[in-house]
N, CA, C and O atoms as a Tinker XYZ file with bonds, in Angstrom:
   412  protein
     1  N    140.901000   92.456000  147.408000    73     2
     2  CA   139.585000   92.641000  146.824000    64     1     3
     3  C    139.718000   92.560000  145.303000    63     2     4     5
     4  O    140.605000   93.175000  144.711000    81     3
     5  N    138.847000   91.814000  144.701000    73     3     6
     6  CA   138.868000   91.612000  143.254000    64     5     7
     7  C    137.870000   92.537000  142.586000    63     6     8     9
     8  O    136.752000   92.701000  143.075000    81     7
     9  N    138.260000   93.143000  141.476000    73     7    10
    10  CA   137.384000   94.055000  140.744000    64     9    11
    11  C    136.979000   93.454000  139.409000    63    10    12    13
    12  O    137.766000   92.771000  138.753000    81    11
    13  N    135.739000   93.721000  139.019000    73    11    14
    14  CA   135.256000   93.355000  137.686000    64    13    15
    15  C    134.952000   94.646000  136.951000    63    14    16    17
    16  O    134.524000   95.627000  137.559000    81    15
    17  N    135.170000   94.647000  135.647000    73    15    18
    18  CA   134.905000   95.839000  134.853000    64    17    19
    19  C    133.400000   96.077000  134.756000    63    18    20    21
    20  O    132.643000   95.182000  134.378000    81    19
    21  N    132.974000   97.295000  135.101000    73    19    22
    22  CA   131.557000   97.659000  135.006000    64    21    23
    23  C    131.269000   98.303000  133.658000    63    22    24    25
    24  O    130.196000   98.093000  133.093000    81    23
    25  N    132.214000   99.087000  133.130000    73    23    26
    26  CA   132.013000   99.735000  131.844000    64    25    27
    27  C    132.843000  100.996000  131.707000    63    26    28    29
    28  O    133.730000  101.268000  132.516000    81    27
    29  N    132.534000  101.771000  130.656000    73    27    30
    30  CA   133.267000  102.999000  130.346000    64    29    31
    31  C    132.312000  104.177000  130.427000    63    30    32    33
    32  O    131.187000  104.109000  129.933000    81    31
    33  N    132.766000  105.259000  131.052000    73    31    34
    34  CA   131.942000  106.461000  131.209000    64    33    35
    35  C    131.660000  107.072000  129.845000    63    34    36    37
    36  O    132.574000  107.293000  129.050000    81    35
    37  N    130.384000  107.341000  129.582000    73    35    38
    38  CA   129.979000  107.968000  128.326000    64    37    39
    39  C    129.555000  109.414000  128.520000    63    38    40    41
    40  O    129.805000  110.259000  127.661000    81    39
    41  N    128.905000  109.705000  129.661000    73    39    42
    42  CA   128.390000  111.058000  129.877000    64    41    43
    43  C    128.217000  111.291000  131.377000    63    42    44    45
    44  O    127.903000  110.369000  132.129000    81    43
    45  N    128.426000  112.530000  131.794000    73    43    46
    46  CA   128.224000  112.906000  133.191000    64    45    47
    47  C    127.181000  114.006000  133.238000    63    46    48    49
    48  O    127.336000  115.040000  132.588000    81    47
    49  N    126.107000  113.788000  134.014000    73    47    50
    50  CA   125.079000  114.809000  134.198000    64    49    51
    51  C    125.182000  115.334000  135.627000    63    50    52    53
    52  O    126.063000  114.935000  136.387000    81    51
    53  N    124.270000  116.230000  135.975000    73    51    54
    54  CA   124.301000  116.784000  137.328000    64    53    55
    55  C    123.879000  115.751000  138.373000    63    54    56    57
    56  O    124.253000  115.865000  139.540000    81    55
    57  N    123.107000  114.746000  137.966000    73    55    58
    58  CA   122.611000  113.754000  138.923000    64    57    59
    59  C    123.186000  112.356000  138.730000    63    58    60    61
    60  O    123.233000  111.579000  139.683000    81    59
    61  N    123.622000  112.020000  137.521000    73    59    62
    62  CA   124.056000  110.653000  137.243000    64    61    63
    63  C    125.302000  110.630000  136.363000    63    62    64    65
    64  O    125.633000  111.601000  135.682000    81    63
    65  N    125.978000  109.486000  136.404000    73    63    66
    66  CA   127.063000  109.176000  135.478000    64    65    67
    67  C    126.540000  108.044000  134.602000    63    66    68    69
    68  O    126.108000  107.010000  135.113000    81    67
    69  N    126.577000  108.236000  133.271000    73    67    70
    70  CA   126.087000  107.229000  132.332000    64    69    71
    71  C    127.281000  106.400000  131.863000    63    70    72    73
    72  O    128.276000  106.941000  131.380000    81    71
    73  N    127.166000  105.084000  132.011000    73    71    74
    74  CA   128.263000  104.169000  131.706000    64    73    75
    75  C    127.768000  103.115000  130.729000    63    74    76    77
    76  O    126.731000  102.493000  130.960000    81    75
    77  N    128.510000  102.905000  129.623000    73    75    78
    78  CA   128.157000  101.801000  128.718000    64    77    79
    79  C    128.690000  100.514000  129.340000    63    78    80    81
    80  O    129.846000  100.447000  129.759000    81    79
    81  N    127.834000   99.494000  129.395000    73    79    82
    82  CA   128.182000   98.263000  130.106000    64    81    83
    83  C    128.234000   97.074000  129.166000    63    82    84    85
    84  O    127.678000   97.104000  128.068000    81    83
    85  N    128.906000   96.034000  129.613000    73    83    86
    86  CA   128.968000   94.768000  128.898000    64    85    87
    87  C    127.709000   93.972000  129.250000    63    86    88    89
    88  O    127.469000   93.719000  130.431000    81    87
    89  N    126.895000   93.567000  128.262000    73    87    90
    90  CA   125.644000   92.866000  128.582000    64    89    91
    91  C    125.839000   91.501000  129.241000    63    90    92    93
    92  O    124.922000   91.007000  129.897000    81    91
    93  N    127.007000   90.883000  129.083000    73    91    94
    94  CA   127.237000   89.579000  129.699000    64    93    95
    95  C    127.663000   89.672000  131.156000    63    94    96    97
    96  O    127.612000   88.672000  131.873000    81    95
    97  N    128.083000   90.846000  131.611000    73    95    98
    98  CA   128.576000   90.985000  132.987000    64    97    99
    99  C    127.990000   92.227000  133.643000    63    98   100   101
   100  O    128.724000   93.116000  134.073000    81    99
   101  N    126.671000   92.282000  133.718000    73    99   102
   102  CA   126.020000   93.441000  134.326000    64   101   103
   103  C    126.064000   93.355000  135.848000    63   102   104   105
   104  O    125.761000   92.306000  136.417000    81   103
   105  N    126.442000   94.455000  136.515000    73   103   106
   106  CA   126.342000   94.460000  137.977000    64   105   107
   107  C    124.892000   94.632000  138.399000    63   106   108   109
   108  O    124.069000   95.107000  137.616000    81   107
   109  N    124.581000   94.257000  139.604000    73   107   110
   110  CA   123.222000   94.397000  140.107000    64   109   111
   111  C    122.970000   95.830000  140.564000    63   110   112   113
   112  O    123.903000   96.567000  140.883000    81   111
   113  N    121.702000   96.209000  140.588000    73   111   114
   114  CA   121.320000   97.522000  141.098000    64   113   115
   115  C    121.708000   97.576000  142.569000    63   114   116   117
   116  O    121.405000   96.664000  143.338000    81   115
   117  N    122.380000   98.656000  142.947000    73   115   118
   118  CA   122.838000   98.816000  144.323000    64   117   119
   119  C    124.299000   98.468000  144.528000    63   118   120   121
   120  O    124.828000   98.665000  145.622000    81   119
   121  N    124.972000   97.950000  143.493000    73   119   122
   122  CA   126.389000   97.608000  143.603000    64   121   123
   123  C    127.233000   98.872000  143.647000    63   122   124   125
   124  O    126.916000   99.863000  142.990000    81   123
   125  N    128.307000   98.834000  144.422000    73   123   126
   126  CA   129.207000   99.977000  144.522000    64   125   127
   127  C    130.149000  100.006000  143.326000    63   126   128   129
   128  O    130.632000   98.968000  142.873000    81   127
   129  N    130.407000  101.227000  142.813000    73   127   130
   130  CA   131.251000  101.413000  141.633000    64   129   131
   131  C    132.514000  102.177000  142.032000    63   130   132   133
   132  O    132.456000  103.147000  142.788000    81   131
   133  N    133.668000  101.716000  141.502000    73   131   134
   134  CA   134.964000  102.292000  141.838000    64   133   135
   135  C    135.751000  102.637000  140.578000    63   134   136   137
   136  O    135.466000  102.126000  139.496000    81   135
   137  N    136.758000  103.522000  140.734000    73   135   138
   138  CA   137.720000  103.772000  139.668000    64   137   139
   139  C    138.830000  102.729000  139.802000    63   138   140   141
   140  O    138.824000  101.920000  140.729000    81   139
   141  N    139.779000  102.756000  138.872000    73   139   142
   142  CA   140.885000  101.792000  138.953000    64   141   143
   143  C    141.802000  102.083000  140.140000    63   142   144   145
   144  O    142.575000  101.216000  140.547000    81   143
   145  N    141.726000  103.296000  140.703000    73   143   146
   146  CA   142.504000  103.661000  141.884000    64   145   147
   147  C    141.729000  103.406000  143.179000    63   146   148   149
   148  O    142.112000  103.898000  144.241000    81   147
   149  N    140.633000  102.632000  143.090000    73   147   150
   150  CA   139.796000  102.245000  144.225000    64   149   151
   151  C    139.112000  103.432000  144.908000    63   150   152   153
   152  O    138.832000  103.385000  146.106000    81   151
   153  N    138.846000  104.492000  144.144000    73   151   154
   154  CA   138.063000  105.614000  144.668000    64   153   155
   155  C    136.600000  105.305000  144.401000    63   154   156   157
   156  O    136.217000  105.020000  143.266000    81   155
   157  N    135.784000  105.360000  145.445000    73   155   158
   158  CA   134.366000  105.046000  145.274000    64   157   159
   159  C    133.681000  106.194000  144.540000    63   158   160   161
   160  O    133.794000  107.355000  144.935000    81   159
   161  N    132.965000  105.850000  143.460000    73   159   162
   162  CA   132.229000  106.834000  142.673000    64   161   163
   163  C    130.791000  106.920000  143.156000    63   162   164   165
   164  O    130.273000  108.016000  143.370000    81   163
   165  N    130.145000  105.783000  143.327000    73   163   166
   166  CA   128.749000  105.766000  143.743000    64   165   167
   167  C    128.183000  104.367000  143.641000    63   166   168   169
   168  O    128.908000  103.378000  143.748000    81   167
   169  N    126.862000  104.295000  143.430000    73   167   170
   170  CA   126.186000  103.004000  143.330000    64   169   171
   171  C    125.380000  102.934000  142.038000    63   170   172   173
   172  O    124.978000  103.962000  141.492000    81   171
   173  N    125.146000  101.718000  141.554000    73   171   174
   174  CA   124.323000  101.512000  140.361000    64   173   175
   175  C    122.883000  101.840000  140.737000    63   174   176   177
   176  O    122.297000  101.197000  141.608000    81   175
   177  N    122.318000  102.845000  140.073000    73   175   178
   178  CA   120.958000  103.299000  140.352000    64   177   179
   179  C    119.946000  102.578000  139.468000    63   178   180   181
   180  O    118.861000  102.214000  139.922000    81   179
   181  N    120.315000  102.374000  138.186000    73   179   182
   182  CA   119.396000  101.737000  137.243000    64   181   183
   183  C    120.180000  101.216000  136.051000    63   182   184   185
   184  O    121.313000  101.632000  135.808000    81   183
   185  N    119.568000  100.306000  135.311000    73   183   186
   186  CA   120.126000   99.786000  134.060000    64   185   187
   187  C    119.112000  100.110000  132.978000    63   186   188   189
   188  O    117.950000   99.713000  133.069000    81   187
   189  N    119.555000  100.838000  131.940000    73   187   190
   190  CA   118.644000  101.301000  130.896000    64   189   191
   191  C    119.185000  100.916000  129.528000    63   190   192   193
   192  O    120.315000  100.444000  129.403000    81   191
   193  N    118.366000  101.123000  128.506000    73   191   194
   194  CA   118.794000  100.925000  127.131000    64   193   195
   195  C    118.468000   99.546000  126.603000    63   194   196   197
   196  O    117.819000   98.746000  127.277000    81   195
   197  N    118.928000   99.271000  125.376000    73   195   198
   198  CA   118.644000   97.975000  124.753000    64   197   199
   199  C    119.418000   96.847000  125.427000    63   198   200   201
   200  O    120.444000   97.077000  126.068000    81   199
   201  N    118.918000   95.644000  125.276000    73   199   202
   202  CA   119.525000   94.475000  125.909000    64   201   203
   203  C    120.932000   94.231000  125.371000    63   202   204   205
   204  O    121.820000   93.825000  126.121000    81   203
   205  N    121.141000   94.474000  124.079000    73   203   206
   206  CA   122.445000   94.204000  123.464000    64   205   207
   207  C    123.515000   95.218000  123.856000    63   206   208   209
   208  O    124.702000   94.890000  123.837000    81   207
   209  N    123.125000   96.439000  124.211000    73   207   210
   210  CA   124.103000   97.452000  124.624000    64   209   211
   211  C    123.516000   98.300000  125.756000    63   210   212   213
   212  O    123.099000   99.436000  125.530000    81   211
   213  N    123.482000   97.749000  126.968000    73   211   214
   214  CA   122.869000   98.461000  128.093000    64   213   215
   215  C    123.756000   99.575000  128.640000    63   214   216   217
   216  O    124.964000   99.610000  128.404000    81   215
   217  N    123.127000  100.473000  129.370000    73   215   218
   218  CA   123.820000  101.558000  130.053000    64   217   219
   219  C    123.495000  101.478000  131.538000    63   218   220   221
   220  O    122.389000  101.104000  131.929000    81   219
   221  N    124.477000  101.836000  132.354000    73   219   222
   222  CA   124.279000  101.901000  133.793000    64   221   223
   223  C    124.120000  103.358000  134.188000    63   222   224   225
   224  O    124.858000  104.217000  133.704000    81   223
   225  N    123.169000  103.645000  135.057000    73   223   226
   226  CA   123.066000  104.961000  135.665000    64   225   227
   227  C    123.689000  104.844000  137.048000    63   226   228   229
   228  O    123.207000  104.096000  137.898000    81   227
   229  N    124.760000  105.587000  137.261000    73   227   230
   230  CA   125.471000  105.566000  138.529000    64   229   231
   231  C    125.102000  106.829000  139.295000    63   230   232   233
   232  O    125.266000  107.938000  138.785000    81   231
   233  N    124.607000  106.666000  140.516000    73   231   234
   234  CA   124.301000  107.814000  141.365000    64   233   235
   235  C    125.547000  108.097000  142.194000    63   234   236   237
   236  O    125.932000  107.289000  143.039000    81   235
   237  N    126.187000  109.259000  141.950000    73   235   238
   238  CA   127.437000  109.549000  142.653000    64   237   239
   239  C    127.220000  109.748000  144.151000    63   238   240   241
   240  O    126.183000  110.253000  144.582000    81   239
   241  N    128.207000  109.344000  144.926000    73   239   242
   242  CA   128.181000  109.575000  146.361000    64   241   243
   243  C    128.636000  110.993000  146.656000    63   242   244   245
   244  O    129.143000  111.687000  145.774000    81   243
   245  N    128.456000  111.420000  147.890000    73   243   246
   246  CA   128.881000  112.762000  148.282000    64   245   247
   247  C    130.397000  112.843000  148.244000    63   246   248   249
   248  O    131.088000  111.966000  148.763000    81   247
   249  N    130.906000  113.891000  147.632000    73   247   250
   250  CA   132.342000  114.087000  147.542000    64   249   251
   251  C    133.017000  113.297000  146.440000    63   250   252   253
   252  O    134.244000  113.313000  146.345000    81   251
   253  N    132.258000  112.608000  145.605000    73   251   254
   254  CA   132.854000  111.823000  144.515000    64   253   255
   255  C    133.294000  112.758000  143.399000    63   254   256   257
   256  O    132.617000  113.738000  143.091000    81   255
   257  N    134.426000  112.448000  142.803000    73   255   258
   258  CA   134.891000  113.278000  141.692000    64   257   259
   259  C    134.065000  112.959000  140.453000    63   258   260   261
   260  O    133.790000  111.796000  140.157000    81   259
   261  N    133.679000  113.993000  139.742000    73   259   262
   262  CA   132.839000  113.793000  138.566000    64   261   263
   263  C    133.520000  114.237000  137.279000    63   262   264   265
   264  O    132.848000  114.412000  136.262000    81   263
   265  N    134.823000  114.420000  137.297000    73   263   266
   266  CA   135.531000  114.754000  136.062000    64   265   267
   267  C    136.033000  113.471000  135.405000    63   266   268   269
   268  O    137.225000  113.302000  135.144000    81   267
   269  N    135.099000  112.590000  135.151000    73   267   270
   270  CA   135.391000  111.296000  134.529000    64   269   271
   271  C    135.066000  111.394000  133.048000    63   270   272   273
   272  O    133.913000  111.638000  132.691000    81   271
   273  N    136.027000  111.215000  132.200000    73   271   274
   274  CA   135.742000  111.215000  130.767000    64   273   275
   275  C    136.399000  109.987000  130.151000    63   274   276   277
   276  O    137.623000  109.859000  130.155000    81   275
   277  N    135.593000  109.106000  129.635000    73   275   278
   278  CA   136.045000  107.845000  129.029000    64   277   279
   279  C    136.885000  107.010000  129.992000    63   278   280   281
   280  O    137.773000  106.274000  129.562000    81   279
   281  N    136.612000  107.119000  131.272000    73   279   282
   282  CA   137.351000  106.349000  132.268000    64   281   283
   283  C    136.661000  105.010000  132.511000    63   282   284   285
   284  O    135.433000  104.924000  132.503000    81   283
   285  N    137.452000  103.976000  132.726000    73   283   286
   286  CA   136.903000  102.657000  133.032000    64   285   287
   287  C    136.498000  102.623000  134.502000    63   286   288   289
   288  O    137.229000  103.088000  135.377000    81   287
   289  N    135.321000  102.063000  134.751000    73   287   290
   290  CA   134.837000  101.923000  136.116000    64   289   291
   291  C    134.687000  100.447000  136.445000    63   290   292   293
   292  O    134.514000   99.614000  135.556000    81   291
   293  N    134.756000  100.134000  137.731000    73   291   294
   294  CA   134.769000   98.750000  138.180000    64   293   295
   295  C    133.782000   98.533000  139.318000    63   294   296   297
   296  O    133.395000   99.471000  140.015000    81   295
   297  N    133.383000   97.270000  139.492000    73   295   298
   298  CA   132.518000   96.851000  140.587000    64   297   299
   299  C    133.260000   95.755000  141.338000    63   298   300   301
   300  O    134.022000   94.995000  140.741000    81   299
   301  N    133.039000   95.673000  142.647000    73   299   302
   302  CA   133.671000   94.610000  143.425000    64   301   303
   303  C    133.220000   93.259000  142.898000    63   302   304   305
   304  O    132.047000   93.081000  142.572000    81   303
   305  N    134.137000   92.309000  142.812000    73   303   306
   306  CA   133.810000   90.986000  142.295000    64   305   307
   307  C    132.860000   90.204000  143.168000    63   306   308   309
   308  O    132.102000   89.373000  142.669000    81   307
   309  N    132.886000   90.459000  144.482000    73   307   310
   310  CA   132.011000   89.724000  145.389000    64   309   311
   311  C    130.773000   90.519000  145.773000    63   310   312   313
   312  O    129.998000   90.078000  146.622000    81   311
   313  N    130.572000   91.691000  145.161000    73   311   314
   314  CA   129.429000   92.537000  145.499000    64   313   315
   315  C    128.201000   92.067000  144.737000    63   314   316   317
   316  O    128.198000   92.054000  143.506000    81   315
   317  N    127.165000   91.685000  145.456000    73   315   318
   318  CA   125.941000   91.207000  144.827000    64   317   319
   319  C    124.853000   92.261000  144.767000    63   318   320   321
   320  O    123.724000   91.948000  144.392000    81   319
   321  N    125.149000   93.474000  145.117000    73   319   322
   322  CA   124.146000   94.528000  145.041000    64   321   323
   323  C    123.189000   94.503000  146.212000    63   322   324   325
   324  O    123.347000   93.730000  147.157000    81   323
   325  N    122.215000   95.350000  146.130000    73   323   326
   326  CA   121.225000   95.480000  147.197000    64   325   327
   327  C    120.276000   94.294000  147.141000    63   326   328   329
   328  O    119.801000   93.926000  146.067000    81   327
   329  N    120.001000   93.703000  148.279000    73   327   330
   330  CA   119.048000   92.596000  148.293000    64   329   331
   331  C    117.641000   93.158000  148.429000    63   330   332   333
   332  O    117.410000   94.127000  149.151000    81   331
   333  N    116.725000   92.545000  147.736000    73   331   334
   334  CA   115.335000   92.987000  147.781000    64   333   335
   335  C    114.523000   91.950000  148.524000    63   334   336   337
   336  O    114.674000   90.747000  148.314000    81   335
   337  N    113.669000   92.432000  149.386000    73   335   338
   338  CA   112.798000   91.526000  150.118000    64   337   339
   339  C    111.449000   91.512000  149.438000    63   338   340   341
   340  O    110.778000   92.541000  149.363000    81   339
   341  N    111.050000   90.368000  148.948000    73   339   342
   342  CA   109.757000   90.246000  148.297000    64   341   343
   343  C    108.638000   90.179000  149.320000    63   342   344   345
   344  O    108.836000   89.755000  150.459000    81   343
   345  N    107.480000   90.598000  148.898000    73   343   346
   346  CA   106.331000   90.575000  149.797000    64   345   347
   347  C    105.490000   89.329000  149.601000    63   346   348   349
   348  O    104.549000   89.100000  150.361000    81   347
   349  N    105.803000   88.529000  148.614000    73   347   350
   350  CA   105.033000   87.325000  148.351000    64   349   351
   351  C    103.819000   87.624000  147.492000    63   350   352   353
   352  O    103.543000   88.777000  147.160000    81   351
   353  N    103.110000   86.588000  147.144000    73   351   354
   354  CA   101.926000   86.765000  146.311000    64   353   355
   355  C    100.735000   87.156000  147.173000    63   354   356   357
   356  O    100.805000   87.129000  148.401000    81   355
   357  N     99.658000   87.513000  146.521000    73   355   358
   358  CA    98.449000   87.909000  147.250000    64   357   359
   359  C     97.925000   86.780000  148.118000    63   358   360   361
   360  O     97.498000   86.996000  149.252000    81   359
   361  N     97.962000   85.580000  147.574000    73   359   362
   362  CA    97.447000   84.427000  148.321000    64   361   363
   363  C     98.257000   84.198000  149.594000    63   362   364   365
   364  O     97.701000   83.856000  150.638000    81   363
   365  N     99.567000   84.386000  149.501000    73   363   366
   366  CA   100.409000   84.194000  150.676000    64   365   367
   367  C    100.152000   85.256000  151.732000    63   366   368   369
   368  O    100.322000   84.998000  152.924000    81   367
   369  N     99.747000   86.438000  151.312000    73   367   370
   370  CA    99.478000   87.513000  152.266000    64   369   371
   371  C     98.079000   87.420000  152.843000    63   370   372   373
   372  O     97.747000   88.152000  153.775000    81   371
   373  N     97.256000   86.538000  152.309000    73   371   374
   374  CA    95.925000   86.359000  152.847000    64   373   375
   375  C     94.866000   87.270000  152.253000    63   374   376   377
   376  O     93.752000   87.330000  152.771000    81   375
   377  N     95.182000   87.973000  151.187000    73   375   378
   378  CA    94.185000   88.840000  150.558000    64   377   379
   379  C     93.310000   88.034000  149.618000    63   378   380   381
   380  O     93.736000   87.034000  149.040000    81   379
   381  N     92.105000   88.484000  149.482000    73   379   382
   382  CA    91.191000   87.851000  148.537000    64   381   383
   383  C     90.879000   88.841000  147.431000    63   382   384   385
   384  O     90.794000   90.047000  147.660000    81   383
   385  N     90.711000   88.315000  146.240000    73   383   386
   386  CA    90.335000   89.177000  145.117000    64   385   387
   387  C     88.859000   89.481000  145.190000    63   386   388   389
   388  O     88.046000   88.630000  145.551000    81   387
   389  N     88.530000   90.694000  144.845000    73   387   390
   390  CA    87.121000   91.076000  144.780000    64   389   391
   391  C     86.565000   90.644000  143.439000    63   390   392   393
   392  O     87.049000   91.073000  142.391000    81   391
   393  N     85.567000   89.809000  143.469000    73   391   394
   394  CA    84.925000   89.355000  142.239000    64   393   395
   395  C     83.434000   89.578000  142.358000    63   394   396   397
   396  O     82.836000   89.413000  143.421000    81   395
   397  N     82.862000   89.954000  141.249000    73   395   398
   398  CA    81.407000   90.092000  141.226000    64   397   399
   399  C     80.800000   88.711000  141.049000    63   398   400   401
   400  O     81.236000   87.926000  140.208000    81   399
   401  N     79.803000   88.435000  141.844000    73   399   402
   402  CA    79.136000   87.141000  141.727000    64   401   403
   403  C     78.007000   87.259000  140.728000    63   402   404   405
   404  O     77.193000   88.180000  140.793000    81   403
   405  N     77.968000   86.333000  139.818000    73   403   406
   406  CA    76.913000   86.328000  138.803000    64   405   407
   407  C     75.603000   85.800000  139.363000    63   406   408   409
   408  O     75.590000   85.068000  140.353000    81   407
   409  N     74.507000   86.173000  138.727000    73   407   410
   410  CA    73.187000   85.698000  139.185000    64   409   411
   411  C     72.868000   84.371000  138.610000    63   410   412
   412  O     71.802000   83.820000  138.885000    81   411
């Protein structure tokens, strides 16, 4: 299994791990995050911050160690994150817009 660098831990809260990420190699939301020892930390919950220096919010899994300080985290190289199913546009769903008819 090949790993790509996700970023470096900046802060740990009670609900999330904040990681500074490389803007050119952002993982997708839902991607699994690991330490260099292949211990699963959690999944990418959200990407926040400015475009030039984004941050990842990692939602830790149950039993994940949270004593991470300035540790490098990784994402699987072949992991594409959670797939989203689109619902399509309104026209494709058959809905009509309500418009007032003029006199």
